[in-house]
N, C-alpha and C positions, 0 to 999 in steps of 0.2 A: 455552370459546368459541374457535373455530377462528379464526386470523387467517392471512390470506394475505399472502405476500410482496409481491403489488402494491399492497396496501393500505398495508403499511408504506412502501414506496418513493414512493407517490403523496403521502402526508404529509410525507415529506423534501423533496420537490420543491416543494411548496407552501411549507415553510419557506425554502427556498434562495432561491428566485423572488422572495418578499416581502423578504427581506433584501438581496439583490443590488440590486432596484429602489430601494430606499431609500438604498443606498451611491451607486447610478448618480446620482441627484437631487442627493446632498450633493457628490459629486465634481465634478459641472457647476457647482454653485455656488460652489465653492471654486475652481476654474479649470478652464475648458473644455477645456484641453490634455490634462487627466488622465483625460478620458472614455474614451480609448484603454486606459487600464489596466484599468477596470471592463469594457470590452467583452471584452478578452482574458481575462480571470478568468471571466467568465460563460460564453464560449465553452470554455474549458479545462474548467470544472466540469460543463458538460452532458455530457461522455462517461464521467462517472464510473459505475463498478458500485455505488456505495453500499453496500458491505461493511461498513465500519467502523459507519455509522450504523445500519444494519440489525442488527448485533450488539449495539450499545448498546440498542436497543428490545427485542431477545431477552432481554438481561438484566433489563429492567425487567418485562418480561412474566413472567418466572421467578417474580417475586414475587406473582403474580395481581393487579397494579396495572391499573388501565383505562390505555388510552391518552390521553394529554392533549396539548395544544398545547405545554406546558411540556417534555416528553420529546421531542417531535418536533423542537423548538428546539435542545435538547441534542445531539441525534442529528445535525442539519445542520452543527452547529459542527465535528465530527469530519471533515465533508467537506472544509470549508475547511482544516482542518489537515493533511488528505491533499494538498490542492491545493499547500500549502506545500513539504511534503515532496517530492513529485514534481518541482516546479519548480526546486527547489534540487537535488535528485538529478540531474537532466538536466544541470544546469551542471556539477556535478562529474565526472560521466560524460561529458561532451562530446557527449551524445546529439543525433542530428539530427531524430529524431522522438518524438512520444509520441501514442498513439491514432490513428495513421495520419496524423497532422498535425505540420506543423514544431513541434519543441520550443520553449518561450516563448523562450529566448535567441536562436533562430533566426528566429524571428518578429519580434522587435525588430531584429535585424540587418537583415534585408530591409527592414523598415519604414524603417530609417536611410538604407539605400542607395536605396530608392525615392524618398526626399526629396533625395538628393544633399547631405546634411549632412556636416559638416566631421568630422574624426576618424576613427577606427576603427569600422567598423560592428560587428565582433565585441565589442569593448569595450563599446559603447552597448548592445548586445543583452544581454551577460553582466550589466552594471549593471542594466538594466530588469528582468530577470528575477529577480536577487537582491532587487530592491525588491517585485516583485510577490509573490514567495514570504513575505516579511517582512509585507507588508500581508495576505496570507490568514492568517498566524499570528496577528496583532493581531486581525482580524475572528473568527477562531476563539474566543479570549478574550472578546471582545467579546459575541459571540451566546451562549455559554455562561453567561457571569456576568450578561446581562441576563434570565434567566429568571426567573420569578416563584417558584421554588423557595424554602422556608423558608431562613434563614441556616444552620440545622444541616445541611440537606441539601446546601446549596452547599459548606459548608466540607467536609463527607465527601467529596462528589464531587471538588471541587477538589484534594484530596490524591491521590486515584487519577489525575486528569488531568495533575498536575504530574509525578507519576512516570512516567506513561506518555511524556510529552514527553521527560523525560530519559533514559529507556531508548532512545527512538527516536535522540536525537542521540549517544548513545554508540554504539549499533548502526551507525550510519552513519560514524563515526569509524572503528570497526573494520573496517568494510567498505573504507574507503580505505586502512587500515593494511595488510590483507590483501593488496591490489592492490600495495602497495607492497614487502611483503616477497616477493611472488611465490605467496603462498598455499602449498597442499600439504597442509594440515593438515584432516582431516575434523573434528575436534574444535573447531578454530578458525572452521571455515566454519558449525558449528551454532551457536556461540556469536553470530556475526553474525546468522543467521536468528533465533534466539530474540528478540533485542532489537530488531532493525530490522523484523522482520515478524511473528513468531509473537504476541509480546506486544502489540505495537502494533496489529495488525489485527484479531486475534479476542479474546484473553484481557483486554486491558484494557478495551475497549469493553463487553464483558459485564459485566465487574466494575463498571465505571462506572455502568452502567444499572441493575445490581441494589443498588448502593450507593445511588444517588439515591432509589431505592424503599425505601430502609430495610431491605436484605435482613439475614438472620441469617447469622453465620459460616459455617455448615454449607452454606447455598444458595451462598454466594460461592465456598466451597471447591470445590462442585461444578461450578459453570460456569467456574471458572478452571482445572480439570482438564481439562475439555472445551476450552476455547479454547486453551490452551498446546500441546495435542497436535494439535490440529486446525490451528493456526496454522503449526506445524512443516510438516505436510503441506502446506498452502497453498503455502508458499514453495518447498518441494521441487518442487511442480507449476509453478511460475513458473520455477523453474531450467531444468527440462525444456524448458518452451515457449521460453525464452531461447536454446536451441540448435536445438530440433527444431520450433519453431512455425511454424505458417503466418502470414506477415505480415496476410492478410485477417483473420485471428483474433485476432492479439496486437496490430497497429497498429503493430509494429516491423519493421524489415528482417529478412530471414532470418538467423538465427545472430549477433542483435545483440550476444548476451553474450559471443562469442567475439570478435567485434570490439572491445569494449570492454575485454576481458581480465578479465572477472569471474571472482574466485576463488571459485566456488560449491561446494556438496557434491558436485554431479555432476563438476566438474573435480577435485576432490580424489579422489574415488573413482576416477577414470580414472587419475591419476597414481599411486595407491597399487598398482595392478596392472599398470601399463603396462611393456611391456619398454623397453630402452633406446633403440630406435629410434622407438617412439611416444611416449615421453618427450619425447625431443629435438624431435619434431614439435610436440607440444602446446607445449612451451615458446617454440619457434621462431615459430608462427603466433599464439599467443594473446595478444590486445592489440594486434594489428597493424591499425590503421584502414583499412588498404588492402587487408585480406583479401578475394579474390574468391571467387565462388560455388564455383567448384572446390576450392579450398583449404578452404572451409566443408564441403562435401560430404566431403572427405578427413577432417577432424577429427570428423565425425559419425561417421564408419566406425569410425574409432579408438576414440571414446569407446564405441560399441556393442560394438568386439571385445573391449574391455578388460572387459566384463559390468556396468561403471558404470551405465548406462541402466538394466538389469535390476535391478540392486541398489536405485536409487533408486525406480524403480516399486514394488518390494516393501517398501520403507520407507514409500511414500506410502500404500499399501494397508494395511500394518499400522497407522499411525498413523490414519488415517480409520477404521479399524474400532474402535480403542481409544478414540477421541473419541466414537463413536456408543455405546458402552458406556458411557461417562461421560455422554453426554447422557440416559441412562435412569435417573439416579439418582433415588430416591424423593423428593429435596427439590425435583425439578422437575415442574411440573404437566404432564400427559400431553399436552395440546395444544401447550405450548412443547417439550416433549421431541420431537414431530414436527416442529416449525418447526426446531429444531436439527439433527435428521437430514436434513430437506431441505437446509438451509444447508451441511451438512457435503458433501453431493453437489456441490452447486453450486460450493463453494469448490473443490474438488479437480478437479472437470471444467473449471472456469473458464467456464461458460456463461452466469454471471450477469451 
């Protein structure tokens, strides 16, 4: 049975809309002042790509299990987890925008200023964003654990879900640590993307979906191999877009990773082969929040000149090809193989 991506996303949207509508009523009943929180979350979530929920559904389908309301509900929980991760990430990175709109902490700082309330608008915005991220994390747990799976399914799934969240938090810390250290290590940069992105975005959602459906160890190993390899390619593409991406496509200002001082594999690759003058320029401008368009263009030229962009593009191509080979495992049904191949292209071209 062929399953279309549009069908999967439609089911995810239904579950998210239903859950958020219930939370809207609950929060309005608790205290009308809190409605601004659910409205902010609903708007934030509306712009998501639904990658993690879609991979969870793909893992489920790999067992030849039919789609049910339960698995769509579990998938929707991952979108709330992603909202938590992004909201908190923007606070830690002091990002101004997300998906072409003000980051949550900036949104609430503006809300504070608009009402001319007392105290610091930035402190209020940061506090509100932390709370919203925490709320999304709590709701992700609530949505996943309120499914009607059997106790055995829930217990097995919860172990994967718990590990995924732990890996994500460790990856986020390592990301902060790399920026504090000044980066420069390709190996450490890969440690960050494996935990913060590859495992969290693709591998663990696939494994969670397969586990909930009662997959055998061989199938879980097959989807995990595909997921980890593609997950690394996915994040490398994100690193390239963070430097060279079109703001209309990425929803972030041009060269935003340069402005934030992200110690990515792309930057580590550039530093590895930069001459002394290029090395000095990267270290001087990277992480400068006031960097202008001319300086961004200069850094792009340097990164390209070192061969870093070409090497990262080659890595993306190689990893994507290896993931596609893994997707063709005999453990995975043909229709799901085709779905995984389609998702591989979508994740690395970022047109999903």
